[in-house]
C-alpha positions as CSV (number, residue, x, y, z in Angstrom):
1,M,-81.4,-11.9,-72.2
2,E,-79.1,-14.9,-72.4
3,Q,-76.2,-14.7,-74.7
4,P,-75.0,-17.7,-76.6
5,L,-71.7,-19.2,-75.7
6,T,-68.9,-18.4,-77.9
7,Q,-67.4,-20.8,-80.2
8,R,-64.1,-20.9,-78.2
9,A,-65.8,-22.5,-75.2
10,Y,-66.9,-25.4,-77.4
11,Q,-63.7,-26.0,-79.2
12,P,-62.8,-29.7,-79.2
13,L,-60.2,-30.7,-76.6
14,K,-57.2,-32.6,-77.3
15,P,-57.4,-36.3,-76.4
16,R,-55.7,-36.9,-73.0
17,G,-56.8,-40.3,-72.2
18,K,-60.1,-42.1,-71.7
19,R,-60.7,-40.8,-68.3
20,Q,-60.2,-37.2,-69.2
21,S,-62.4,-37.5,-72.4
22,R,-65.3,-38.9,-70.3
23,A,-65.0,-36.0,-67.9
24,R,-64.9,-33.5,-70.7
25,A,-68.0,-35.1,-72.3
26,R,-69.9,-34.8,-69.1
27,Q,-68.8,-31.2,-68.9
28,H,-70.2,-30.5,-72.4
29,L,-73.5,-32.1,-71.6
30,A,-73.9,-30.3,-68.3
31,P,-76.3,-27.3,-68.6
32,N,-74.9,-23.9,-67.9
33,P,-76.6,-22.9,-64.7
34,A,-75.8,-19.2,-65.0
35,P,-75.2,-17.2,-68.0
36,L,-72.0,-15.3,-68.2
37,A,-72.3,-11.7,-67.8
38,T,-70.0,-10.7,-70.6
39,Q,-67.7,-12.3,-72.9
40,D,-64.8,-10.5,-71.5
41,A,-65.3,-11.9,-68.0
42,R,-64.1,-15.4,-69.1
43,P,-60.4,-16.0,-68.7
44,S,-58.5,-16.6,-71.8
45,A,-56.8,-19.9,-72.4
46,D,-53.6,-18.1,-73.1
47,V,-53.5,-16.3,-69.7
48,P,-52.0,-18.4,-66.9
49,V,-54.3,-19.1,-64.0
50,P,-52.9,-18.1,-60.5
51,E,-52.4,-20.9,-58.0
52,P,-55.2,-21.5,-55.5
53,R,-54.9,-19.9,-52.1
54,P,-53.6,-22.0,-49.2
55,V,-57.2,-22.3,-47.7
56,D,-58.4,-23.8,-51.0
57,T,-55.6,-26.3,-51.2
58,P,-57.1,-29.8,-51.2
59,K,-56.3,-31.8,-48.2
60,A,-54.2,-34.9,-48.3
61,D,-57.2,-37.3,-47.7
62,T,-59.3,-35.7,-50.5
63,P,-59.5,-37.9,-53.6
64,K,-57.8,-36.6,-56.6
65,S,-60.5,-36.3,-59.2
66,Q,-61.3,-33.9,-62.0
67,D,-65.0,-34.4,-61.4
68,Q,-65.0,-31.7,-58.6
69,S,-63.7,-29.1,-60.9
70,A,-66.2,-30.2,-63.6
71,E,-69.2,-30.2,-61.2
72,N,-68.3,-26.8,-59.6
73,P,-70.2,-24.3,-61.6
74,K,-68.5,-21.3,-60.0
75,S,-65.0,-22.3,-60.7
76,G,-64.9,-20.2,-63.8
77,A,-61.7,-22.0,-64.9
78,A,-61.3,-22.3,-68.6
79,P,-61.6,-25.9,-69.9
80,N,-58.9,-25.6,-72.4
81,L,-55.6,-24.9,-70.4
82,P,-52.0,-25.7,-71.2
83,K,-50.7,-29.0,-70.1
84,D,-48.3,-27.5,-67.6
85,E,-51.0,-25.3,-65.9
86,E,-53.4,-28.2,-65.9
87,S,-51.0,-30.6,-64.3
88,R,-50.1,-27.9,-61.7
89,Q,-53.7,-27.6,-60.8
90,K,-54.2,-31.3,-60.7
91,S,-51.2,-31.9,-58.5
92,P,-52.1,-30.9,-55.0
93,K,-49.5,-29.2,-52.9
94,P,-48.2,-31.1,-49.9
95,P,-50.1,-30.3,-46.8
96,E,-48.6,-27.9,-44.4
97,P,-47.5,-29.4,-41.1
98,P,-49.9,-28.7,-38.3
99,V,-49.0,-26.1,-35.8
100,E,-47.8,-27.8,-32.7
101,T,-48.0,-25.8,-29.5
102,D,-45.5,-28.1,-27.7
103,S,-42.8,-27.7,-30.3
104,E,-39.3,-26.6,-29.2
105,P,-38.9,-22.8,-28.9
106,E,-36.8,-21.1,-31.6
107,P,-33.5,-19.6,-30.4
108,P,-33.8,-15.9,-29.7
109,A,-32.3,-13.5,-32.1
110,V,-30.3,-11.8,-29.4
111,A,-28.2,-13.7,-26.9
112,P,-29.7,-13.6,-23.4
113,T,-28.0,-11.4,-20.9
114,P,-26.9,-13.2,-17.7
115,T,-28.9,-12.5,-14.6
116,P,-27.0,-9.8,-12.6
117,K,-25.6,-10.7,-9.2
118,P,-27.6,-9.7,-6.1
119,A,-26.8,-6.3,-4.8
120,T,-26.1,-7.8,-1.4
121,Q,-23.2,-9.8,-2.7
122,T,-19.9,-8.7,-1.4
123,P,-18.0,-6.8,-4.1
124,E,-14.7,-8.1,-5.2
125,P,-11.8,-6.3,-3.5
126,Q,-10.1,-3.7,-5.7
127,P,-6.4,-2.8,-5.4
128,P,-5.9,0.4,-3.5
129,A,-5.1,3.5,-5.5
130,V,-2.4,4.2,-3.2
131,A,-0.3,1.6,-1.7
132,P,-0.7,1.4,2.3
133,Q,2.0,2.9,4.6
134,P,3.6,0.9,7.5
135,T,2.4,1.7,11.0
136,P,5.1,3.7,12.8
137,K,6.5,2.1,15.9
138,P,5.1,3.5,19.2
139,A,8.6,4.6,20.3
140,E,9.2,6.6,17.1
141,A,8.4,10.2,17.0
142,G,9.8,12.3,14.2
143,G,12.4,9.6,13.4
144,E,13.8,9.7,17.0
145,E,13.0,7.8,20.1
146,K,11.5,9.6,23.1
147,M,13.8,9.8,26.1
148,L,12.6,8.6,29.4
149,P,11.7,11.6,31.6
150,D,14.3,13.1,34.0
151,P,13.5,15.8,36.5
152,R,16.7,17.7,35.6
153,S,15.3,18.3,32.1
154,A,13.1,21.0,33.6
155,D,16.0,23.0,35.1
156,F,16.2,26.5,33.7
157,P,18.2,29.5,34.9
158,A,16.6,32.0,37.3
159,D,16.9,35.7,37.0
160,K,19.6,35.6,39.7
161,M,22.2,32.9,40.1
162,P,21.5,30.7,43.1
163,A,23.7,31.0,46.2
164,E,25.2,27.4,45.8
165,E,26.3,28.3,42.3
166,V,28.0,31.4,43.5
167,A,29.8,29.5,46.3
168,C,31.0,26.8,43.8
169,R,32.6,29.4,41.7
170,E,34.4,30.9,44.7
171,R,35.9,27.5,45.5
172,L,37.1,27.1,41.9
173,N,38.9,30.4,42.2
174,T,40.6,29.3,45.4
175,L,41.9,26.1,43.7
176,G,43.4,28.3,40.9
177,V,41.0,26.9,38.3
178,E,40.5,29.0,35.2
179,F,37.0,29.0,33.7
180,E,34.6,31.1,31.7
181,E,30.9,31.5,32.2
182,R,28.6,30.2,29.5
183,K,24.9,30.9,28.7
184,A,22.4,28.3,29.7
185,E,21.8,25.4,27.2
186,S,18.8,23.2,26.9
187,N,16.9,21.0,24.4
188,P,13.3,20.5,25.6
189,E,12.6,17.9,22.8
190,I,15.3,15.6,24.0
191,G,15.5,16.7,27.6
192,C,19.1,18.0,27.9
193,S,19.6,21.0,30.3
194,I,22.6,22.8,31.8
195,P,21.3,26.0,33.3
196,Y,24.6,27.4,34.7
197,P,27.4,26.0,32.6
198,I,31.1,26.9,32.7
199,V,34.0,26.2,30.3
200,L,37.2,25.0,32.0
201,K,40.6,26.3,30.9
202,S,42.6,24.6,33.6
203,L,42.2,22.3,36.6
204,G,44.6,24.2,38.7
205,K,47.7,26.4,38.7
206,S,49.8,24.0,36.5
207,I,47.2,21.5,35.0
208,A,45.6,22.4,31.7
209,I,42.6,20.7,30.2
210,G,41.4,20.8,26.6
211,P,39.8,21.2,24.3
212,G,37.0,23.4,25.7
213,T,35.4,21.5,28.5
214,E,31.8,22.5,29.3
215,L,30.5,21.2,32.6
216,N,28.3,22.2,35.5
217,C,30.1,23.8,38.4
218,P,29.9,20.8,40.8
219,M,31.4,18.5,38.2
220,A,34.1,21.0,37.3
221,E,35.1,21.3,41.0
222,A,35.2,17.5,41.5
223,A,37.5,17.2,38.4
224,A,39.9,20.0,39.6
225,R,40.2,18.5,43.2
226,F,40.8,15.0,41.7
227,A,43.5,16.2,39.4
228,A,45.3,18.1,42.2
229,D,44.8,15.4,44.9
230,V,45.2,12.1,43.0
231,I,46.5,12.4,39.4
232,Q,49.4,14.8,40.2
233,P,50.9,12.7,43.0
234,A,50.5,9.4,41.0
235,A,52.4,10.9,38.0
236,K,55.2,12.2,40.3
237,A,55.5,8.8,42.0
238,E,55.4,6.7,38.8
239,F,57.3,8.8,36.3
240,G,59.1,11.4,38.4
241,A,57.4,14.2,36.5
242,D,54.5,16.6,37.1
243,L,51.1,16.4,35.4
244,K,51.0,19.1,32.7
245,S,47.6,18.6,31.0
246,I,44.6,16.3,30.6
247,G,43.1,15.5,27.2
248,Q,39.3,15.1,27.5
249,A,37.2,13.1,25.1
250,S,33.7,14.4,26.1
251,A,32.0,16.8,28.4
252,F,28.5,18.3,27.9
253,V,26.8,16.5,25.0
254,C,23.1,16.3,24.5
255,R,22.5,12.5,24.0
256,P,21.2,9.4,25.7
257,R,23.2,6.6,27.0
258,N,24.5,4.2,24.3
259,G,21.8,1.7,23.4
260,T,19.2,3.1,25.8
261,R,16.4,5.7,26.1
262,K,17.8,7.1,29.3
263,L,19.6,10.4,29.1
264,S,23.4,10.3,29.7
265,E,25.0,12.3,32.5
266,H,26.7,14.2,29.7
267,A,23.3,15.6,28.8
268,F,23.4,17.7,32.0
269,G,27.2,18.5,32.0
270,N,27.6,16.1,34.9
271,A,30.2,13.8,33.3
272,L,33.8,14.0,32.0
273,D,35.6,11.5,29.7
274,I,39.5,11.5,30.0
275,A,41.4,10.0,27.1
276,S,45.1,10.9,27.9
277,F,47.6,12.5,30.4
278,T,50.6,14.5,29.4
279,L,53.6,15.0,31.8
280,S,56.0,17.9,32.2
281,D,58.7,15.9,30.4
282,G,56.5,15.5,27.3
283,K,55.5,11.9,27.9
284,T,51.8,11.1,27.1
285,I,49.9,8.2,28.7
286,E,46.9,7.2,26.7
287,V,44.0,5.2,28.1
288,G,43.6,1.9,26.3
289,P,43.0,-1.9,26.8
290,A,46.7,-2.9,26.6
291,P,49.0,0.0,27.7
292,P,52.7,-0.5,28.5
293,E,53.5,-1.9,31.9
294,K,54.5,1.3,33.6
295,D,51.7,3.3,32.0
296,G,49.2,0.6,33.0
297,K,50.4,0.8,36.6
298,F,49.7,4.6,36.6
299,L,46.3,4.2,34.9
300,D,45.2,1.5,37.4
301,A,46.1,3.7,40.3
302,V,44.1,6.7,38.9
303,R,41.1,4.5,38.0
304,K,40.9,2.9,41.5
305,A,41.2,6.3,43.2
306,A,38.4,7.8,41.1
307,C,35.9,5.3,42.6
308,G,34.7,7.4,45.6
309,P,35.0,11.0,44.5
310,F,32.9,10.1,41.5
311,K,29.8,7.9,41.7
312,T,30.3,6.2,38.3
313,V,33.7,5.1,36.9
314,L,34.1,3.2,33.7
315,G,37.1,2.4,31.5
316,P,38.7,-0.3,29.3
317,G,37.2,-3.7,30.0
318,A,33.8,-2.3,31.1
319,D,32.3,-2.3,27.6
320,A,33.3,-1.4,24.0
321,D,32.2,2.2,24.4
322,H,34.7,2.9,27.2
323,A,37.7,1.0,25.8
324,L,39.7,4.2,25.1
325,H,38.8,6.6,27.9
326,F,37.8,6.9,31.6
327,H,34.2,7.9,32.2
328,L,33.7,9.9,35.4
329,D,30.3,11.3,36.6
330,L,28.5,12.4,39.7
331,E,25.1,10.6,39.1
332,P,23.5,10.0,42.5
333,R,23.3,6.3,43.5
334,R,21.2,4.6,46.1
335,H,22.4,4.9,49.6
336,G,25.3,7.1,48.4
337,G,27.0,4.1,46.7
338,T,29.2,4.0,43.6
339,F,29.4,2.0,40.3
340,C,32.9,1.3,39.2
341,Q,34.1,-1.1,36.4
């Protein structure tokens, strides 16, 4: 059963222009196609109507007309609305911009991480944890240079003293040389060796030598014979006095030659350095580069006479190392020759 429309639906509208009045008149004359279910279903004029959904928003090219709302029977909108609500419904919203697939991409919310370098790329060199040590020189071993090999470095004493050593000691006794036996000395690391050393106390009955002079027996015999046969007569002739003693500067010393890797003859007890001569009257003649005239004459005579009994003779003028002594040794030379400077 149809229910009559309420009086509110047919309340007169306020005049809003000729165009609106005509639209409202047509709305009053239009028959109501469908009865309202209940009186409460109609929206009240005092309640604001929500805005239409985006899908229902009229397009930009649609003509703005109030006839559409009047002809639409299902709109259910109340004819009597406030001016603000009515103007809001009449004013279409601006159309939304179409979605463009070719639009510029929006910046990412997180900054992009740079592409890692390939694993095959050579890594940057890192400083070493420990600084590098210099390569030692080939000649260095334990802070000392290796000596050139010498066959005498392998000489060691036998259980019984050889016959030539026994005979050498008998000759020293005949010359009146005082000496003491000493135990064998050697240094395998350097190469020094003196298997049958003796320490001289004198070079004859009246010629002392000091301080303690350690030599091998052949060198001790050569020094004793040279003192008795050459030095004693030269002192008597030049100064009218006998030779009382000889001051030695070096005998057995385990070392190389100065500035070389070759072992010195001192390393085998085969060399003697003489620094001075003392006469029976107390006079001392020292070996040096500029001795007094009379001393120089005596020293020259001794030096020249030494070249023969000894295979090497060096002294002042030969080099700086021999400026203050005579060096005498028995190092074998080619063809039995000598080296004297």
